[in-house]
Structure formats: C-alpha cells, structure tokens
C-alpha positions in Angstrom: 88.0 80.2 82.7 86.7 79.0 85.1 84.2 80.2 87.3 85.5 83.8 89.6 84.1 86.4 91.0 84.6 90.6 89.6 87.6 90.6 92.2 89.1 87.7 91.1 88.4 87.9 87.5 90.3 91.5 87.5 92.9 89.5 90.0 93.5 86.8 87.9 94.5 89.0 84.5 96.2 91.5 86.4 98.4 87.8 87.6 99.4 87.9 83.7 101.4 90.9 84.0 102.8 91.8 87.4 103.6 89.5 90.4 103.7 92.5 92.5 100.9 94.4 94.7 101.4 97.5 97.1 97.9 98.6 99.5 95.8 98.8 102.5 92.8 97.3 102.4 89.2 98.1 103.2 86.0 97.2 102.5 86.7 98.2 98.6 89.4 96.0 97.8 89.0 93.4 100.7 87.5 91.2 97.8 90.4 91.6 95.4 93.1 90.8 97.5 91.5 87.8 98.9 92.0 86.5 95.3 95.0 88.0 94.6 96.4 85.8 97.5 95.1 82.4 96.2 96.5 83.8 92.7 100.1 83.6 94.3 100.3 87.4 94.1 103.2 88.5 96.2 100.7 91.5 98.8 103.0 94.2 100.3 101.1 96.4 103.1 102.3 99.8 103.1 100.3 101.5 106.1 98.9 104.7 104.0 97.2 104.7 100.8 99.7 106.9 98.8 102.6 104.4 99.8 100.2 102.2 98.1 101.4 104.1 94.2 104.5 105.4 94.7 105.2 101.8 95.7 104.5 100.8 92.9 105.5 103.6 90.6 109.3 103.1 92.5 109.3 99.1 91.6 108.8 99.9 87.9 111.4 102.3 88.0 114.0 99.9 89.3 112.4 96.8 87.5 111.2 97.8 84.4 108.1 95.1 85.1 104.4 96.3 85.9 103.5 96.5 89.5 99.8 97.6 91.2 98.5 99.8 93.6 95.5 98.7 95.4 93.3 100.9 97.8 89.6 100.9 99.1 87.0 103.2 97.8 86.4 106.8 99.0 89.0 108.0 101.8 91.2 105.8 100.9 91.0 106.7 96.9 91.6 110.5 97.7 94.5 109.5 99.8 96.3 108.3 96.7 95.8 111.0 94.5 99.5 112.9 95.1 101.4 109.5 94.2 99.0 108.9 90.9 99.7 112.2 89.8 103.2 112.3 90.0 103.1 108.8 88.1 101.0 110.3 85.3 103.3 113.5 84.9 106.1 110.9 85.1 104.8 109.2 82.3 104.8 105.9 84.2 102.9 102.9 83.8 101.1 101.7 87.1 97.8 100.1 87.2 95.5 101.3 90.9 92.8 98.3 91.6 90.2 100.4 93.8 86.9 100.3 95.3 84.0 102.5 93.7 80.5 103.5 94.2 77.8 100.6 93.5 77.0 100.1 90.4 73.5 101.0 91.4 74.3 104.5 92.4 76.5 106.6 94.2 75.6 106.3 98.6 75.8 109.8 100.1 79.7 109.0 101.3 80.8 108.5 97.6 82.7 110.9 95.5 83.1 111.0 91.4 86.5 109.2 91.3 86.4 109.1 88.1 86.4 112.7 87.3 88.5 113.1 90.2 90.9 110.8 88.0 90.8 112.8 84.9 91.4 115.8 86.4 94.8 114.3 87.0 94.9 113.2 83.6 94.6 109.1 84.4 91.9 107.0 83.2 89.4 104.9 84.9 88.4 101.6 83.8 85.9 100.5 85.8 84.7 96.7 85.4 81.6 95.2 85.0 79.8 91.5 86.1 80.1 90.7 81.7 83.7 92.4 81.1 85.9 92.5 84.6 88.6 90.5 82.7 88.3 92.0 79.6 87.8 96.2 80.4 90.9 94.8 83.1 93.3 93.8 80.0 92.3 97.1 78.1 93.5 99.2 81.1 96.5 96.9 82.0 97.7 97.4 77.8 96.3 101.3 78.0 98.9 102.0 80.8 102.0 100.4 79.3 101.4 100.9 76.0 100.4 105.0 77.2 103.4 104.6 79.5 100.8 106.2 82.1 99.2 105.6 85.1 95.4 103.6 85.2 92.4 103.2 87.7 90.8 99.9 87.7 87.6 100.3 89.7 85.3 98.0 90.8 81.9 99.0 92.1 81.3 97.8 95.6 77.9 95.9 94.9 79.6 94.0 92.3 82.8 92.5 94.2 82.1 89.5 95.3 79.4 88.9 92.3 80.4 85.9 90.0 81.7 87.0 86.6 80.7 86.2 83.3 83.4 83.9 81.3 85.5 85.4 78.3 87.7 84.9 75.6 90.6 86.7 75.7 92.9 88.3 73.2 96.5 87.6 73.2 98.1 90.5 75.3 99.6 93.2 72.6 103.0 93.2 71.7 105.2 96.2 72.0 105.2 98.4 69.4 107.9 98.8 67.0 108.8 101.3 64.4 109.2 100.3 61.0 110.3 103.8 59.7 113.0 103.4 57.5 113.7 107.3 57.1 111.0 110.0 58.5 113.9 112.3 59.0 116.6 110.3 59.7 118.5 110.7 57.1 118.7 114.7 57.8 119.8 114.2 61.1 122.8 110.9 60.4 124.0 114.0 57.9 123.5 116.7 60.5 125.7 114.4 63.1 128.1 113.7 60.3 128.8 116.8 60.0 129.3 117.6 63.1 132.9 119.0 64.8 132.0 118.8 68.4 128.9 116.8 69.0 126.6 115.7 72.0 124.7 113.4 72.6 122.2 113.7 75.5 120.2 110.9 76.5 116.9 110.9 79.3 114.7 108.8 81.1 113.0 108.1 77.2 116.4 106.5 76.0 116.9 104.2 79.1 113.0 102.7 79.1 113.9 102.4 75.8 116.7 100.4 75.9 118.4 102.5 73.8 121.8 102.5 75.6 124.0 100.4 73.7 123.1 101.9 70.2 123.5 105.4 71.5 127.0 104.7 72.8 127.9 103.1 69.6 127.0 106.2 67.8 129.1 108.5 69.7 131.7 106.0 69.2 131.4 106.1 65.5 130.6 109.9 65.4 133.6 110.4 68.5 131.0 112.0 70.1 130.9 113.3 74.1 128.1 112.4 76.0 125.8 113.2 78.5 122.7 112.3 80.5 120.1 113.2 82.5 119.8 112.4 86.3 117.0 110.2 85.2 119.4 108.6 82.9 122.6 108.6 84.7 125.8 106.9 83.6 123.4 105.4 80.5 126.3 106.4 78.3 129.2 106.1 80.3 132.3 105.1 78.6 134.9 107.3 76.8 133.8 111.1 76.8 131.2 111.1 79.0 130.4 114.3 80.6 128.5 113.0 83.6 124.6 114.8 84.3 123.1 117.5 82.0 121.8 120.4 84.7 122.1 121.6 87.8 123.7 118.3 89.2 126.5 118.9 86.5 130.0 119.9 87.1 130.9 123.7 85.5 133.2 122.2 83.7 130.7 119.9 81.8 128.6 122.3 81.5 130.9 124.9 79.9 131.8 121.3 77.6 128.1 120.4 76.6 127.7 124.3 75.9 130.5 124.5 73.3 128.9 121.6 71.0 127.6 122.4 67.7 124.8 119.7 66.7 122.8 118.5 70.3 121.2 115.2 69.5 118.1 114.8 72.5 117.3 111.0 72.8 114.3 110.7 75.0 114.9 114.1 77.6 112.2 116.3 77.4 114.8 119.6 78.2 113.6 120.2 81.7 114.5 124.0 82.7 116.5 122.1 85.4 118.2 119.7 82.8 118.5 123.1 80.5 119.8 125.0 83.2 117.2 127.4 82.7 118.6 127.8 79.1 122.1 128.7 79.7 123.2 124.6 78.9 123.5 125.0 75.1 125.1 127.3 73.4 122.8 129.9 71.3 124.2 128.7 67.7 124.1 124.9 68.6 121.8 122.8 66.1 119.5 120.9 68.4 117.9 117.1 67.1 115.4 115.8 69.5 114.4 112.5 68.7 111.7 111.1 71.2 108.1 109.4 71.8 106.2 112.1 72.1 104.4 113.5 68.8 106.0 117.5 68.7 109.0 118.9 69.9 109.3 119.3 74.2 111.2 122.6 73.8 111.8 125.6 71.7 115.7 125.1 71.5 114.7 122.1 69.3 115.4 122.3 65.3 114.6 119.1 64.2 112.7 116.5 65.2 111.9 113.1 64.7 108.6 111.5 67.0 110.2 107.6 67.1 111.4 104.8 69.4 114.5 106.2 70.3 116.3 102.5 69.8 115.3 101.7 66.6 116.0 105.4 65.5 119.3 105.0 66.7 120.2 101.9 65.0 119.0 103.2 61.7 121.1 106.7 61.8 124.3 103.9 63.0 122.9 102.4 59.1 123.0 105.8 57.1 126.3 106.6 58.6 129.4 105.0 56.6 132.6 103.6 58.2 132.8 101.6 61.2 133.4 103.0 64.3 136.7 105.3 64.6 136.6 108.1 67.2 140.5 109.2 67.1 140.0 109.2 63.2 137.0 111.3 62.7 136.7 115.0 62.2 135.0 114.9 66.1 138.1 112.4 67.1 140.2 116.0 69.0 136.6 117.1 70.3 136.7 114.7 72.5 140.0 113.8 73.6 139.7 117.9 74.1 136.7 117.2 77.1 138.5 114.3 78.5 141.7 116.4 79.1 139.5 119.6 80.4 137.5 116.7 82.8 140.3 115.0 84.5 142.0 119.2 84.8 138.6 120.7 86.1 137.4 121.0 89.5 134.5 118.3 90.6 131.7 119.1 93.2 132.7 120.9 95.9 134.0 119.2 98.8 132.1 120.7 101.7 134.0 121.9 104.8 135.4 120.0 108.2 133.2 122.8 110.1 130.2 125.1 109.5 129.1 127.9 111.8 126.4 126.2 113.9 128.6 123.3 114.3 126.3 121.3 112.4 127.4 118.7 109.3 128.3 120.4 105.7 126.0 117.9 103.6 128.5 117.9 101.0 131.3 116.5 103.0 128.3 113.8 104.5 127.9 112.8 101.0 131.3 112.3 100.2 131.8 110.5 102.9 128.8 107.8 102.7 129.7 107.0 98.8 133.1 105.6 100.3 131.0 103.5 102.9 127.8 102.6 101.6 128.0 98.8 99.6 128.9 99.8 95.9 126.1 97.6 94.7 123.3 100.0 95.8 119.9 101.7 94.5 119.5 105.0 95.1 115.6 106.2 96.6 115.4 109.8 96.1 112.4 112.0 98.4 112.3 115.0 96.9 113.6 118.3 98.6 116.3 120.4 98.7 119.0 118.0 99.4 118.3 115.6 96.2 121.0 116.9 94.5 123.8 114.9 96.7 123.7 111.6 95.6 123.4 112.1 92.2 126.6 114.8 92.2 128.4 112.5 94.9 127.6 109.3 95.5 128.2 106.4 92.4 125.4 105.2 90.8 125.9 102.7 88.4 123.0 102.3 86.0 119.8 104.6 85.3 117.8 102.5 87.1 119.7 102.7 90.3 118.2 105.9 91.0 114.6 106.1 91.6 113.8 109.5 92.4 109.7 109.7 92.7 108.0 112.9 93.1 110.4 114.8 91.3 107.7 115.3 87.9 105.2 116.1 90.4 107.4 118.4 92.3 106.2 117.0 95.8 108.1 115.5 99.3 107.1 112.8 101.3 106.9 109.8 99.1 110.3 108.7 99.5 109.4 106.0 102.2 106.5 104.4 99.8 108.9 104.5 97.3 111.6 102.6 98.8 109.3 99.9 99.9 108.4 99.5 95.9 112.1 99.3 94.9 113.3 97.2 97.5 110.5 94.5 96.4 112.0 95.0 93.0 116.1 94.6 94.3 116.9 90.9 93.6 120.4 90.6 93.0 121.8 91.5 96.5 122.1 95.4 96.3 121.6 97.5 99.3 118.9 100.2 99.4 119.5 103.8 100.0 116.7 105.6 100.6 118.2 109.3 100.9 115.3 111.8 102.6 114.9 115.1 104.3 113.4 115.1 107.8 110.1 117.2 106.1 109.7 114.4 103.7 110.5 111.5 106.2 108.1 112.9 108.8 105.4 113.2 106.2 106.1 109.0 104.9 106.5 107.8 108.5 104.1 105.9 108.8 106.1 103.4 106.2 109.2 103.2 108.0 107.9 99.7 109.2 106.6 98.7 105.8 110.0 99.2 104.5 111.8 97.1 107.7 109.6 94.4 106.7 110.0 94.7 102.8 113.8 95.5 102.8 116.5 92.3 103.1 119.3 95.4 103.1 118.6 99.0 103.8 120.4 102.0 104.4 118.2 105.6 105.4 120.1 108.4 105.3 117.8 111.3 106.7 119.1 114.8 106.2 118.2 116.4 109.3 118.2 120.1 109.3 115.2 120.6 111.1 113.5 122.5 108.6 112.5 122.5 105.4 115.6 123.3 103.7 114.5 124.8 100.4 111.9 126.8 102.1 114.4 128.7 103.9 117.1 129.3 101.7 114.5 130.3 98.8 111.9 132.6 101.0 113.8 132.4 104.4 116.8 134.1 102.7 114.1 137.4 101.5 113.6 137.8 105.2 110.3 136.0 105.3 109.5 134.7 108.9 111.0 131.1 109.4 108.6 130.3 112.1 106.6 128.0 109.4 109.8 126.2 107.8 111.2 125.3 110.8 110.5 121.6 112.3 111.6 120.3 115.9 114.6 118.2 115.8 112.8 114.6 115.5 115.1 111.7 116.9 114.6 109.4 114.0 117.3 107.0 115.4 115.2 106.7 118.4 112.2 106.2 116.1 113.3 103.8 113.9 114.9 101.4 116.8 111.4 101.9 118.4 110.5 99.8 114.6 112.7 97.6 114.5 115.7 98.8 112.9 118.9 99.7 113.6 120.4 103.4 113.7 122.2 105.9 115.0 122.7 109.6 114.9 125.4 111.3 113.0 126.8 114.6 114.1 130.3 114.1 113.1 131.6 112.0 109.9 133.4 110.1 113.2 129.8 108.7 114.1 129.4 106.8 110.4 131.3 104.0 111.9 128.1 102.7 113.8 127.5 102.2 109.8 130.4 100.7 108.6 130.4 98.0 111.5 126.2 97.3 110.3 127.7 96.8 106.7 130.9 94.6 107.8 128.7 92.6 109.9 126.6 91.8 106.5 124.2 94.5 105.8 121.4 92.7 107.0 117.9 94.3 107.6 117.5 98.2 107.7 120.1 100.7 109.3 118.7 104.5 109.6 121.4 107.3 109.6 120.1 110.6 111.4 122.2 113.0 109.7 122.0 116.1 111.4 123.4 118.8 108.8 123.4 122.4 108.7 121.0 125.1 107.1 123.5 127.3 106.2 125.0 125.6 102.6 123.3 126.0 99.9 122.8 123.8 97.3 123.8 124.7 93.3 121.3 123.6 92.1 118.9 126.0 93.8 121.1 128.6 93.5 120.5 128.3 90.2 116.9 128.4 90.1 116.3 131.2 92.5 118.4 133.0 90.4 116.4 132.0 87.4 113.3 132.8 88.9 114.6 136.2 90.2 115.3 136.9 86.6 112.1 136.1 85.4 110.2 138.1 87.8 112.8 140.9 87.0 111.5 140.8 83.0 107.6 140.6 84.1 108.5 143.8 86.2 109.8 145.7 83.0 
C-alpha cells in the first residue's frame, strides 16, 4: 500500500466495496471527501445530513449495491440519526463515515457518538493510525454479513495524519448454506400434502435472490403466491394474488385466508402484512423460512433458519416429479383462485367529485398510472398516502418500490431517498417520488439535490394541506385539528425556482402538463403539486384504526 492519511486509507478500502458516497461536507469529514474524490468515488452532495444515510439506504434498496453516507461530527452526526435508525430497523447494509472527537479526548462540544449509535442498534468502528484499513474492512464486512448500518468514526486529530501500511485479507465471500436438511424434509412433506398451498414472499426472499426457486416451487405444487409490499411482484405469474396485507384486495385476502399450508419465505409477518391477525385462517399450517434465528410471529408452526434461496432449492429437490400444477392435488385451487380474482372487485376507483372539490387520491393514483412512464422506479415517503402506489400503480419488480421510513415509521425521508435511487437507476427508468406535503416540507432542502442528481424524475405530492394520517386517526375522534393542518404550500412555485418543471394539479385534466413533459422526453425533474381531499381515508388506515380500537377495548376489559 502506498502512503496515505487515515482518511485516505478509509476511502481506499471503501473504494473496493462501493462507488457512491452521499453527504454534507464539514470539518470532520473534509479530508475523507478529498481522498474519496481523488480515488474516483462519485460524491453526491445533499443538503441535510439525514439525507446522506437515507440516500445511501435507498441506493442499496434500488441496486443491491452498498453505498456510504458521510457527515461531520457532532450536529452533523446527530442530524443523521433518524435515517440511521431506519436503516438498522429495516436491516439495510449502509456505512456512515463520520468525524468524531479527537483521540486525545472529548472537547466541550463533543457527544458520545458511539453510545448514541449503540442506542439505535448500530455498531461503531473507530479507526486508528495503525489499523485504519483493517478496521474499515471489518466495519464493511459487518454491515454486509449482518445486513445492518454501521458507523466508521474518524477521530478529528487523526484525519489528516499518515496511516500505517497494512496487509488486508481478501473480502469475505457471501455465506452459502450447506444445510442438507435442517427441517426442510418436514417442510417438503407439509407442502406436498397441501390442498390449498400459499407461498408468501417477503423482502428477505428478494434480497436472497430466491424468486426463481420460489416460483418454480409454486408451479410444482400448484400453489397460489403473494408478496409483502417490499417483495411486490417477486412471485408474479400464474396464481399470483398480489400484495398481502392492507394494500391488497379483499378478494385476494379471502383466498389467502383459505390456504391450508402457508410457506412464508423471508417475510417477518408484520401486523400490516397480517391484517392485524386476520390474514390467515385459524387452521392453516404456517411454515417460515428466514435468515432470522427464531420465528418472528406466534402464528408460525414450523420454522427453519436458512438462506431462503438455498432452502427453496433444497425443497424442490425433495419433492417428487416435474412441475405440473394442473395435475397436482392443488391444481384446482390455483384455477379457482384465478377465476375469483378475475371476478372479484378491484381497488375502489375513486370519485370524480369530492365534498370539498379537491381530487380523490384514488382516482388520481389510477390516472397517474396511465400517464407515468412504464419503466419506473417508485420511491415513497411515509404517511397516509403510502398505499396508493402499491395499490394502483404498475411496479414490475421489488427493487422498483423503495419505501424508506416504513420500518421506523417516519416521514420526511422521501426526497433524500429519491436522490439515492436516482443515482442507482442506470437503465433509463424514470424515478417517481410520491410524498405527502408534510413529509415533503421536512425534506424540502433536498429537492435541489434531487434535481441535480436525477436524469428523469417525477415528483408527485399528495397535497392535502394537512398531516393526513393524524386528521383521520385523531381529528375523527374530536381532537383539535389545528396542529394537524398545514398552510397550503405552492410546491409548484418552489420547484420552478429550483430549476424543475412543475404544475398544480387540481383536476385530472391538469395532468396534461405532465403528459406533455413526458412526451417531450421526460428529461430533468417534473413536480406535480396535486391538491387532494382529506375526505378519503385509505383502507389500510381504517383497518389499523379498527385494530387499535379493539386492542384498547381489550385492555379496558
């Protein structure tokens, strides 16, 4: 190794794992950014430190490749904590390179950054002059193998000092399960005997690359399939029921509830996926295969801790006969499911008029699906509107729906996530960001970052001049709505001032401005400031509210 500073050594090791860095420059990371630039790493500047991690998080979700965020010490670091917590909760590998207190001791303005990270569940790797390279490599390998966020801390007094030369081991190869049974024989027997099998895939199955094996397994069994929102369309094909949970149709949910054996592959079975306990029938046998060490839901009857892709391949080997769903015992089940799906009601199309004269978000979502380019990657902020895209828009692949914020239940990370996804999209797709007005205002500084990063992006703002989820949850109970309201912001004007094209959408006919932009080549960024009503409540939120009322009633006795 050639002579490098401590910051240079960190950047050098990272360059063997990643190509993109997102961040805000400051005293604590200026030497790292200088070294990263000289090594050819692509730096995308964001305007708020939280965006550094959210962008790196979304970059991974979109591309499957690691990225880094970087901030200065102190306030820069603490500004990034919400996004860091989201990455930990969502099990996303991401690296935060940050400045830290001098190795000689904390200054009056320093805080215990490692303790703060530990409170969020993130490990901190503090580099030294003697082991800057090896500690950096340990941090990255930890992030990748544990699927989590890590912090690489560079003490302020070491950042520009020369680092020692080190001989590093080769990067670890991904672990592949060589388990020859591990309970999979019993799983194969249960599936082979099922009359109404269901395979439910989650994000873990997507990350493991298990789609082909699970689809083949479904065909072998004649099973119907479904996915969580984060594994949307992973198992699309014959017998696919769509999204499991509150974003799915009632017809699909009814079919899932009739399954006698359910294989849950890489899904945690969150309350939203389980429709708060109502998704699966009481007599169904539930099998879970997951990288976790133990079942993640009490409904699981049989659990196997394994790589989903390897396990699905092994189950295929344990089953007898070639794929022939029509001839299988469950073949009639799949045929019945197809017929019922075709005849059953789809999502509500929305109304042309609403009591307050504003747009119905359902009819808006349906109209947008017809207008937006088919080659699209969708990024969502959190909020009341979060279900309209997975319910109404065609999103062909799991990596084309990025929902940063859902694990930690936060809003305001949408714009930052769009920056990371825009850098990851490389095949001519149009990035589409969907955000509420409250979350958009939280991240507004990074609209400029998105305009600079995206070659083709559409921003859809569901502007109801309110925190919509709170209006429905608490305003409906008679609580004062004053803190829940937002003055109606002219986002279209703000967007134009920052260099984007834009339009205020008060009627579906106003979408012609977006259509014209797309027809002209869809280059740059278009912001659609859509004025929607607060009179329409999302079905998934109604379901959550009913579950909350039932839980409170049970506690009250």
